[in-house]
KOLKE-546955 format. One line per field, with one value per residue (C-alpha): residue in one letter; residue number from 0; x, y, z. Coordinates in steps of 0.02 Angstrom, whole numbers, plus 50000, padded with zeros to 5 digits. Each point is the difference from the previous one (the first is absolute). Layout:
REM KOLKE-546955
aa <- a | ...
i <- NUM | ...
x <- X | ...
y <- Y | ...
z <- Z | ...
***
This chain:
REM KOLKE-546955
aa <- m | f | e | f | p | v | l | v | g | d | i | g | g | t | n | a | r | f | a | l | v | p | e | a | g | a | g | a | e | i | v | g | h | v | p | t | n | a | f | p | d | p | s | a | a | i | s | s | v | l | e | k | y | d | g | p | a | p | r | s | t | i | l | a | v | a | a | r | i | d | g | p | a | v | r | l | t | n | a | n | w | i | i | e | g | a | r | i | g | g | d | f | g | l | s | r | a | v | v | v | n | d | y | v | p | v | a | a | g | a | v | d | i | a | p | t | d | l | t | p | i | g | p | y | r | d | g | g | l | k | g | d | q | g | t | r | l | v | l | g | p | g | t | g | f | g | a | a | a | v | i | a | y | a | d | h | l | a | i | v | s | t | e | a | g | h | v | d | f | g | p | a | d | a | a | e | e | e | i | w | r | h | v | e | r | i | e | g | r | v | t | v | e | a | l | l | s | g | p | g | l | a | r | l | y | k | a | i | h | l | a | r | t | g | r | e | a | a | d | a | e | p | a | k | v | t | d | t | g | i | d | g | s | d | p | v | a | a | e | a | v | t | l | f | a | k | l | l | g | r | v | c | g | d | l | a | l | t | f | l | a | t | g | g | v | y | i | g | g | g | i | a | p | r | i | l | p | i | l | k | k | g | d | f | r | r | s | f | e | h | k | p | p | f | v | t | q | m | e | a | i | p | t | s | v | i | s | v | q | d | p | a | f | s | g | l | a | a | l | a | n | r | p | e | v | f | v | y | h | g | q | v | w | t | k | d
i <- 0 | 1 | 2 | 3 | 4 | 5 | 6 | 7 | 8 | 9 | 10 | 11 | 12 | 13 | 14 | 15 | 16 | 17 | 18 | 19 | 20 | 21 | 22 | 23 | 24 | 25 | 26 | 27 | 28 | 29 | 30 | 31 | 32 | 33 | 34 | 35 | 36 | 37 | 38 | 39 | 40 | 41 | 42 | 43 | 44 | 45 | 46 | 47 | 48 | 49 | 50 | 51 | 52 | 53 | 54 | 55 | 56 | 57 | 58 | 59 | 60 | 61 | 62 | 63 | 64 | 65 | 66 | 67 | 68 | 69 | 70 | 71 | 72 | 73 | 74 | 75 | 76 | 77 | 78 | 79 | 80 | 81 | 82 | 83 | 84 | 85 | 86 | 87 | 88 | 89 | 90 | 91 | 92 | 93 | 94 | 95 | 96 | 97 | 98 | 99 | 100 | 101 | 102 | 103 | 104 | 105 | 106 | 107 | 108 | 109 | 110 | 111 | 112 | 113 | 114 | 115 | 116 | 117 | 118 | 119 | 120 | 121 | 122 | 123 | 124 | 125 | 126 | 127 | 128 | 129 | 130 | 131 | 132 | 133 | 134 | 135 | 136 | 137 | 138 | 139 | 140 | 141 | 142 | 143 | 144 | 145 | 146 | 147 | 148 | 149 | 150 | 151 | 152 | 153 | 154 | 155 | 156 | 157 | 158 | 159 | 160 | 161 | 162 | 163 | 164 | 165 | 166 | 167 | 168 | 169 | 170 | 171 | 172 | 173 | 174 | 175 | 176 | 177 | 178 | 179 | 180 | 181 | 182 | 183 | 184 | 185 | 186 | 187 | 188 | 189 | 190 | 191 | 192 | 193 | 194 | 195 | 196 | 197 | 198 | 199 | 200 | 201 | 202 | 203 | 204 | 205 | 206 | 207 | 208 | 209 | 210 | 211 | 212 | 213 | 214 | 215 | 216 | 217 | 218 | 219 | 220 | 221 | 222 | 223 | 224 | 225 | 226 | 227 | 228 | 229 | 230 | 231 | 232 | 233 | 234 | 235 | 236 | 237 | 238 | 239 | 240 | 241 | 242 | 243 | 244 | 245 | 246 | 247 | 248 | 249 | 250 | 251 | 252 | 253 | 254 | 255 | 256 | 257 | 258 | 259 | 260 | 261 | 262 | 263 | 264 | 265 | 266 | 267 | 268 | 269 | 270 | 271 | 272 | 273 | 274 | 275 | 276 | 277 | 278 | 279 | 280 | 281 | 282 | 283 | 284 | 285 | 286 | 287 | 288 | 289 | 290 | 291 | 292 | 293 | 294 | 295 | 296 | 297 | 298 | 299 | 300 | 301 | 302 | 303 | 304 | 305 | 306 | 307 | 308 | 309 | 310 | 311 | 312 | 313 | 314 | 315 | 316 | 317 | 318 | 319 | 320 | 321 | 322 | 323 | 324 | 325 | 326 | 327 | 328 | 329 | 330 | 331 | 332 | 333 | 334 | 335
x <- 50398 | 49973 | 50006 | 49855 | 49969 | 50047 | 50034 | 49933 | 50032 | 49943 | 50137 | 49979 | 50084 | 49880 | 49935 | 50055 | 49862 | 50029 | 49894 | 50021 | 49932 | 49992 | 49978 | 49978 | 49834 | 49973 | 49980 | 50113 | 49973 | 50059 | 50126 | 50066 | 50004 | 50143 | 50067 | 50149 | 50100 | 49982 | 50130 | 50176 | 49972 | 49870 | 50067 | 49973 | 49822 | 49964 | 50071 | 49887 | 49849 | 50044 | 50033 | 49813 | 49952 | 49985 | 49975 | 50128 | 50152 | 50005 | 50101 | 50006 | 49953 | 49937 | 50026 | 49922 | 50099 | 49977 | 50158 | 50074 | 50068 | 50167 | 50123 | 50031 | 49987 | 49852 | 49975 | 49821 | 49958 | 49925 | 50086 | 50174 | 49978 | 50110 | 49909 | 50111 | 49914 | 50158 | 50017 | 49816 | 50005 | 50153 | 49932 | 49843 | 50062 | 49896 | 50017 | 49948 | 49983 | 49923 | 49995 | 49887 | 49938 | 49851 | 49879 | 50037 | 49883 | 49869 | 49998 | 49991 | 49855 | 49905 | 49986 | 49864 | 49944 | 49819 | 49879 | 49959 | 50181 | 49984 | 49917 | 49964 | 50045 | 49886 | 49886 | 50053 | 49910 | 49997 | 49949 | 50128 | 50133 | 50125 | 50058 | 50038 | 50138 | 50131 | 50136 | 49956 | 50082 | 50023 | 50067 | 49983 | 50056 | 50057 | 50166 | 50062 | 49920 | 50002 | 49940 | 50003 | 49914 | 49939 | 50018 | 49930 | 50120 | 49952 | 49971 | 50096 | 49965 | 50149 | 50009 | 50097 | 50047 | 50043 | 50076 | 49859 | 50001 | 50168 | 49959 | 49986 | 49828 | 49943 | 49847 | 49865 | 49919 | 50025 | 49921 | 50120 | 50148 | 49966 | 50008 | 50149 | 50104 | 49986 | 50023 | 50153 | 50129 | 50096 | 50173 | 49929 | 49856 | 49813 | 49958 | 49839 | 50046 | 50047 | 49814 | 49903 | 50048 | 49972 | 50146 | 49941 | 49829 | 50091 | 50102 | 49842 | 49922 | 50154 | 50008 | 49815 | 50009 | 50147 | 49915 | 49836 | 50062 | 50179 | 50052 | 50083 | 49882 | 50025 | 49938 | 49985 | 49987 | 49927 | 49866 | 49938 | 49999 | 49898 | 49873 | 49976 | 49998 | 49861 | 49891 | 50031 | 50056 | 50162 | 49975 | 50184 | 49996 | 49841 | 50086 | 50154 | 49901 | 49897 | 50157 | 50079 | 49852 | 50010 | 50187 | 49978 | 49871 | 50121 | 50142 | 49885 | 49944 | 50178 | 50055 | 49843 | 50037 | 50184 | 49959 | 49833 | 49922 | 49832 | 49987 | 49972 | 50091 | 50007 | 50053 | 50083 | 50102 | 49943 | 49932 | 49870 | 49879 | 50000 | 49957 | 49864 | 49870 | 50118 | 50048 | 49816 | 49960 | 50058 | 50168 | 50092 | 49906 | 49998 | 50189 | 50016 | 49896 | 50066 | 50128 | 49950 | 49997 | 49968 | 49857 | 49879 | 50126 | 50036 | 49815 | 49990 | 50139 | 49932 | 50088 | 49975 | 50074 | 50059 | 49899 | 50066 | 50132 | 50176 | 49964 | 50179 | 49972 | 49878 | 50126 | 50145 | 49899 | 49966 | 50185 | 50039 | 49861 | 50014 | 50184 | 49972 | 49879 | 50082 | 50157 | 50083 | 50167 | 50071 | 50148 | 50007 | 50109 | 49999 | 50094 | 50145
y <- 49334 | 50183 | 50082 | 50118 | 50143 | 49986 | 50159 | 49981 | 50118 | 50027 | 50101 | 50066 | 50127 | 50136 | 49954 | 49897 | 49935 | 49917 | 49902 | 49888 | 49826 | 50012 | 49816 | 49828 | 49988 | 50188 | 50107 | 50142 | 50168 | 50145 | 50114 | 50111 | 50050 | 50106 | 50054 | 49893 | 50148 | 50094 | 49888 | 49945 | 49817 | 49881 | 50009 | 50188 | 49977 | 49863 | 50107 | 50145 | 49887 | 49912 | 50167 | 50034 | 49826 | 49971 | 49811 | 49861 | 50005 | 49874 | 49841 | 49945 | 50065 | 49952 | 50132 | 49988 | 50104 | 50047 | 49915 | 49834 | 49912 | 49942 | 50024 | 50067 | 50180 | 50041 | 50163 | 50056 | 49993 | 50175 | 50089 | 50018 | 49902 | 49851 | 49869 | 49893 | 49885 | 49985 | 50189 | 50025 | 49856 | 50075 | 50178 | 49948 | 49855 | 49869 | 49811 | 49972 | 50105 | 49935 | 50097 | 49941 | 50065 | 50115 | 49882 | 49854 | 50066 | 50059 | 49821 | 49930 | 50117 | 49940 | 49825 | 50046 | 50168 | 50042 | 50023 | 50172 | 50050 | 49959 | 50088 | 49876 | 50035 | 49875 | 49921 | 49820 | 49844 | 49938 | 50171 | 49992 | 50119 | 49861 | 49855 | 49822 | 49946 | 50015 | 50128 | 50180 | 50145 | 50172 | 50146 | 50187 | 50160 | 50140 | 50092 | 49842 | 49833 | 49852 | 49821 | 49841 | 49830 | 49893 | 49815 | 49866 | 49856 | 49867 | 50095 | 50153 | 50153 | 50049 | 50183 | 50030 | 50182 | 50053 | 50140 | 49991 | 50189 | 49996 | 49886 | 50073 | 50059 | 50026 | 50055 | 49876 | 50090 | 50142 | 50132 | 49955 | 49996 | 50181 | 50049 | 49889 | 50097 | 50152 | 49914 | 50056 | 49862 | 49960 | 49939 | 49953 | 49896 | 50011 | 49891 | 49959 | 50120 | 50136 | 50010 | 49920 | 50116 | 50180 | 50060 | 49877 | 50083 | 50164 | 49917 | 49935 | 50173 | 50081 | 49868 | 50017 | 50190 | 49998 | 49873 | 50096 | 50180 | 49992 | 50101 | 49960 | 50001 | 50149 | 49909 | 49813 | 49988 | 49826 | 50055 | 50134 | 49876 | 49881 | 50132 | 50081 | 49831 | 49934 | 50156 | 50016 | 50181 | 49957 | 49881 | 49953 | 49956 | 49899 | 49901 | 49976 | 49933 | 49887 | 49929 | 49980 | 49892 | 49896 | 49971 | 49956 | 49870 | 49924 | 49988 | 49931 | 49867 | 49958 | 49976 | 49903 | 49883 | 49989 | 49947 | 49913 | 50114 | 49913 | 50068 | 50175 | 50160 | 50138 | 50174 | 50114 | 50158 | 50180 | 50021 | 49863 | 50061 | 50173 | 49937 | 49874 | 50080 | 49971 | 49823 | 49954 | 50059 | 49840 | 50022 | 49934 | 49834 | 49981 | 50017 | 49886 | 49862 | 50012 | 49861 | 49874 | 49852 | 50025 | 50125 | 49886 | 49970 | 50187 | 50041 | 49895 | 50094 | 50143 | 50168 | 50124 | 50164 | 50002 | 50143 | 50000 | 50131 | 49937 | 49818 | 49949 | 50016 | 49855 | 49893 | 50057 | 49954 | 49829 | 49973 | 50045 | 49893 | 49847 | 49974 | 49812 | 50021 | 50123 | 49964 | 50145 | 50071 | 50141 | 50073 | 49931 | 50066 | 49931 | 50060 | 49886
z <- 51042 | 50038 | 50170 | 50032 | 49980 | 49816 | 49903 | 49823 | 49857 | 49821 | 49917 | 49824 | 49889 | 50056 | 50174 | 50150 | 50113 | 50167 | 50123 | 50152 | 50030 | 50191 | 50043 | 49922 | 49908 | 49992 | 49846 | 49947 | 50084 | 49892 | 50087 | 49862 | 49817 | 49931 | 49829 | 49952 | 49934 | 50165 | 50085 | 49953 | 50047 | 50073 | 50179 | 50002 | 49939 | 50127 | 50141 | 49953 | 50005 | 50163 | 50087 | 49990 | 50062 | 50188 | 50000 | 50027 | 49886 | 49857 | 50023 | 49818 | 49829 | 49827 | 49867 | 49827 | 49875 | 49818 | 49939 | 49951 | 50156 | 49934 | 50143 | 50175 | 49936 | 49888 | 49906 | 49969 | 49816 | 49994 | 50145 | 50077 | 50162 | 50038 | 50105 | 50113 | 50123 | 50105 | 50019 | 50044 | 50123 | 50084 | 49999 | 50095 | 50106 | 49908 | 50006 | 49819 | 49843 | 49838 | 49837 | 49858 | 49832 | 50023 | 49913 | 50117 | 50138 | 49876 | 49935 | 50177 | 50038 | 49846 | 50074 | 50124 | 49932 | 50037 | 49854 | 50071 | 49966 | 49815 | 49854 | 49860 | 49820 | 49913 | 49959 | 50028 | 49952 | 50181 | 50066 | 50141 | 50062 | 50032 | 49896 | 50055 | 50120 | 49864 | 49977 | 50039 | 49910 | 50078 | 49901 | 49984 | 49918 | 50115 | 50005 | 49915 | 49955 | 50120 | 49984 | 50104 | 50000 | 50146 | 49964 | 50115 | 50034 | 50128 | 50164 | 49943 | 49895 | 49893 | 49949 | 49840 | 49975 | 49823 | 49897 | 49872 | 49987 | 49914 | 49854 | 49825 | 49945 | 49820 | 49900 | 49950 | 49853 | 49876 | 50113 | 50141 | 49880 | 49955 | 50184 | 50039 | 49872 | 50114 | 50169 | 50097 | 50010 | 50158 | 49954 | 49831 | 50071 | 50028 | 50150 | 50092 | 50140 | 49875 | 49954 | 50143 | 50142 | 50049 | 49892 | 49867 | 49990 | 49969 | 49861 | 49919 | 50007 | 49921 | 49863 | 49957 | 50004 | 49879 | 49887 | 49994 | 49993 | 49941 | 50153 | 50165 | 50150 | 50114 | 50157 | 50033 | 50190 | 50035 | 50125 | 49880 | 49854 | 50107 | 50055 | 49830 | 49915 | 50110 | 49990 | 49813 | 50005 | 49908 | 49851 | 49996 | 50185 | 49973 | 49863 | 50109 | 50149 | 49887 | 49919 | 50173 | 50054 | 49841 | 50020 | 50184 | 49952 | 49875 | 50125 | 50136 | 49877 | 49946 | 50180 | 50046 | 49856 | 50049 | 50179 | 49959 | 50130 | 50017 | 50178 | 49933 | 49956 | 50130 | 49944 | 50126 | 49981 | 50009 | 49824 | 49976 | 50136 | 49919 | 49826 | 50048 | 49882 | 49853 | 50055 | 50009 | 49824 | 49920 | 49913 | 50153 | 50004 | 49810 | 49998 | 50151 | 49920 | 49822 | 50014 | 49866 | 50009 | 50188 | 49994 | 50092 | 50140 | 50014 | 50012 | 50158 | 50091 | 50107 | 50006 | 50143 | 50058 | 50181 | 50073 | 50179 | 50041 | 50039 | 49954 | 50038 | 50188 | 50013 | 49906 | 50108 | 50155 | 49923 | 49968 | 50181 | 50072 | 49887 | 49961 | 49988 | 49854 | 49881 | 49901 | 49911 | 49945 | 50105 | 50092 | 50178 | 50140 | 50177 | 50152 | 50047
***
């Protein structure tokens, strides 16, 4: 159980966002948003946020972090912070500190997400935004690539966080093989996250530019690639964004098939909302559905982009308010 107010945080490689759940049954109230690299550690960032907040001090915390939770000290995958629940609990006089993978609360928030907070990428045969009461899959490309599944079991909802972004990823046809030859390797590998992320979009652009022109790209800043790809002013960027959408559809379909996610696929992260016009053109769904011999089953699974800002906060509030419902892996510290 959590003592209220509960400090909740969504900590990524680029940004750290914080909110407070003031009392049982309440939603999360945002209190601060800071760049991760502006502070040496999470306690310093939390202190800077709480200094500007004049309400009651938090009594417990749930922090969602972009990292694998594999011990009492967790290093962010794409930043230098070390997250230790025991240290944070001691620094702020808390009774309980829980640290989870950043897609655990996004998955929890998908359970009761409102249709108005979703943008469908369809069409679907049933015409709905949501699937049945089966497993839901939540994933998303951003600074990295995160994914988690919500699996109903008796009266509980089990959230399974994954490291799907770090599996190997290869080409599916001759056109992709040509581009793959030019993709930058990371320790000799091309992974899902190496391509389906902000830095991954830049890698795709560089590889396509080299394949098409024989020259290295002078500039491959992800936001610029996105903007010029959508408006068509840069043909290489347009090809990169189109391929990104196609590859995202393939990975979404692979994971939906892996988890039998008949409850729907929900796409978060910072990139998908920006490339909605490309996602809706068709390559995304064609790649998602092309899983013979299960094409018919894939056609029935809805896919939607989470359009609400900071979707993790509704899930963090749900974890604080309904601890008896959700089951998940995490780092747990309690005061003796």
